[in-house]
C-alpha positions as CSV (number, residue, x, y, z in Angstrom):
1,M,0.0,0.1,-0.2
2,T,1.4,3.4,-0.9
3,F,1.5,6.4,1.4
4,K,-1.1,8.2,-0.5
5,E,-3.4,5.1,-0.4
6,A,-2.8,4.7,3.4
7,T,-3.6,8.5,4.0
8,D,-6.6,8.5,1.9
9,L,-8.3,5.6,4.1
10,L,-7.7,7.9,7.2
11,S,-10.4,10.7,6.2
12,V,-8.2,13.1,8.4
13,S,-6.4,16.3,7.3
14,L,-2.9,16.3,6.3
15,E,-2.1,18.6,9.2
16,Q,-3.3,15.8,11.4
17,I,-1.1,13.2,9.8
18,A,1.9,15.6,9.7
19,D,1.5,16.0,13.2
20,A,1.1,12.3,13.9
21,V,4.3,11.4,12.0
22,G,6.3,14.1,13.0
23,K,6.7,16.0,9.7
24,T,5.7,19.2,8.3
25,Y,2.5,19.5,5.8
26,A,4.8,20.1,2.9
27,T,6.7,16.8,3.6
28,V,3.7,14.7,3.9
29,L,2.1,16.1,0.8
30,A,5.5,15.3,-1.0
31,Y,5.2,12.0,0.2
32,R,1.7,11.6,-1.0
33,T,2.4,13.0,-4.4
34,G,5.6,10.6,-4.7
35,D,8.1,13.5,-4.7
36,R,9.7,11.9,-1.6
37,I,9.6,8.5,-0.3
38,P,8.7,8.2,3.5
39,P,11.4,6.5,5.5
40,P,10.6,3.3,7.5
41,E,10.1,5.4,10.7
42,V,7.6,7.5,9.2
43,R,5.6,4.6,7.8
44,T,5.7,3.2,11.5
45,R,4.4,6.2,12.9
46,L,1.6,6.3,10.2
47,G,0.8,2.7,11.0
48,A,0.4,3.5,14.8
49,F,-1.7,6.4,14.0
50,M,-3.8,4.3,11.8
51,R,-4.2,1.6,14.4
52,N,-5.1,4.3,17.1
53,H,-7.6,5.9,14.6
54,S,-9.4,2.9,13.7
55,A,-9.6,1.9,17.5
56,S,-11.2,5.4,18.0
57,L,-13.7,4.8,15.2
58,L,-14.6,1.3,16.5
59,Q,-15.2,2.8,20.0
60,A,-17.4,5.6,18.4
61,A,-19.2,3.1,16.4
62,D,-20.2,1.1,19.4
63,E,-21.3,4.1,21.3
64,I,-23.5,5.0,18.3
65,D,-24.8,1.5,17.7
66,P,-24.0,-0.9,20.7
67,P,-23.2,-4.4,19.7
68,A,-25.9,-6.9,20.6
């Protein structure tokens, strides 16, 4: 999965992603457009952010529609 594909799935702002991976907006944009390649540590931080974000979404979904 590319950096762009991964960040498209999140539906959060590039500013939020930049903050989560410890890079500037411009750098994250360059990763998305393929002008730069994110190093492994950035991909690791993005993965952690995605896992946390998905857990938050699951919790919100359970609050809106509690499991039976």
